[in-house]
C-alpha positions, 0 to 999 in steps of 0.5 A: 880346684877346691881348696885341699885340707891343709898338708894336702899335696896337689890334686891330680885326676884319675886317668892322669895317675900313672904318671904320678907312680911313686909320688904322694898325691890327692884325689878329689871324687865320689865312693864308687864301692867300698870293701874291707876285710880285717886291717884293710879297706878297699875303696874304689873311687871315680872322679869322671876321668876314670876310676882307681882302687885305693887301700886303707891299711889300718897300720898306716893311718889314724884310728879315726880315719881307718873307721871313717873309711869302713863307714863310706856309703855309695857316693860319698863325696871325699878326699884322700891323701895317699902314694900312687903306686903300679899295680896291673891288677888295679883299674887303670894299672895304679893303686893308691896307698891312702894316708889321710881321707876327708868326707865332703858329704856323706848322703844316705843309701844310694838308690842305684846298687849293684842289683837289677834295674829296670830301664823305667827305674834307671831313666828316672834316676838318669842324673844318677844312672850317669855316674855308673862306669859304663854310662860314663864311658859311653859319655866320654865316647860321645864327646871324643865323636863331637870332637872328630866331627868337628876336627874333621870339617874344621882340618878340610876347609869348612866353616861352621855356620849356625842355623837357627832353632826356630824356623818358619817352615819345615824341610819335609812338611810340618806332620813331624814337627814341634809347633809352637807361637812365635809372637806376632809372627804365627807358628813357628818350628823347632828345626828337624834340620839345618840344611836349607840355611847350609844351602845357603851358607854354602853359596856364600863360603863354599864349604860349610857345616852346621852342628847342633840340636835338632828335633823330630816329633815323630811317634816313634818308640823305637830304639833308633829313635829320640825327639831331640837330639843332635846332628851335623850337617856339612853342605858343599857347592859344586858338589854331585852325589859322587862328591858326597858319598866321598866326603861321607866315607873319608868323614867317618872313617876319620871319626872311627878312627879318632875314637880308637885313638883316644878311647881305647879303655872306654871301649873296653868297659863298654865290652865293645869288640873293637876289631869290628872297629878297625875294619871301618876302612876305605872304600865302603861298598856303594850299592844302588837301591835295586841292588840293595831290594835285590839283597832282601829279596834273596834273603826273604825279607818282606819289602815292596819296591818303591817303599822307604826301608825300615829298620829289618830291612836296614839291618839285612842289608848291612849284614852283608858288609863289614863296613858302612855300606852306601845305598843310593838312588832311591824312589824320588817319591819317598825321598824329600822335595829338595833331592834332585832327580837322576837324569838317567832314571827320572823316578830316582832321587840323587841321594843316599843313605849310609847304612852302619853295620852290625844292625845299627841302622842308617846314620847318614842321610844326604845327596845332591840337591835339586839346582833348578827353579822351575823343579822346586817350584813344582816340587814345593806345589806338588808337596802342598807347602807354602810357597812364601816360606820358601821365597828365600831358598828358592832365591838361591836358585835365581842368583848364581845356582850351582850343583851342590849337596850334602848330608846329616849325621846323627851323633847318637846313633853314630855314638851307639854304633861306636859303643856297641849300645843297644838304644841309643837312648844311653848315648845322650845325657838326658834323653827325650822320647816320645812318652818321657821328658823327666829329669 
């Protein structure tokens, strides 16, 4: 921590103030808002962990400090000293009776005020918009989502393995990948998934996961798409489709439960109806693609059998349930080349998408991987993929091939669902979208 002014007691974080009620403390942070009335100035101060009210009474401070308090502009960096006292009317249930106040830095008029700003303005000023109460709350929930993800897999016997960002080939073709020249090696791509590498790692370690950024060059501007996002991808040897669905169910329940336990105040700030998250308990409904198509037909939602589900179809299906729904066994033609066919119906793939309730769409996609060498060789040829780029992947079927499966979960979509946030661009600090790479 930075040195405090002489005579100031140790600094505490706002989130910890309740434990210091009745004590004199120092706070280091920024002015979120201020109003003054007669002999009183009410400062809303933030420090990243929360917001509290600091009351400056003219009779408790020197004239210089009182004038200083009334002159503060929004987002002035300051340090104050005062007594922490319980007050349930104040944010966090504690307020500070100020005794001294020092300005660290005072800038010009802050560009983001209480008036309405358009999304383009806010995204251009994303580096400042992050300081707002709701954006900070979303950031803290995202942090807890990531903690829950790692905690679940680490506690379930998985080994984290880092997948490369540069890849010589693509999981599903190169049409939606960012391409670059890789020295004398020719073309390379920014990864769209670490899955193929996790399949290799699973054959060595049994249960593995990777967790990092992925990139999709889709020319999409929907509220569910980013060009750069974070994904966790577990992969398990000796695992079939049912095992994949069981794992996804346990995993999602853990993530939601963790956020309910650790993010109550942030969810309240976001006006999220926590009762809807409290319903996220096993078992999740499991419906086949055919059963999902029947739901769409009953609801008169436009759809042709054999197509993948888009946002309107996913929303219509998820409206039938109060918790995530697992849609399994899609037509193989709309899924990736590495998906295993259903032995009971070769037209179908042993795959699953998990659709979040309340219209938040697909948050998990996965399934059982093809483990037969000749089938995969034929699929690579059918999809026009360069076989030489996948020889290492085919080796996994040449040497000790076993049934295996896994899935990928997008952090931003999951965070948007838990927060109840309409657009996933708010769930990552600096979103990258089709027409935005600044700041």
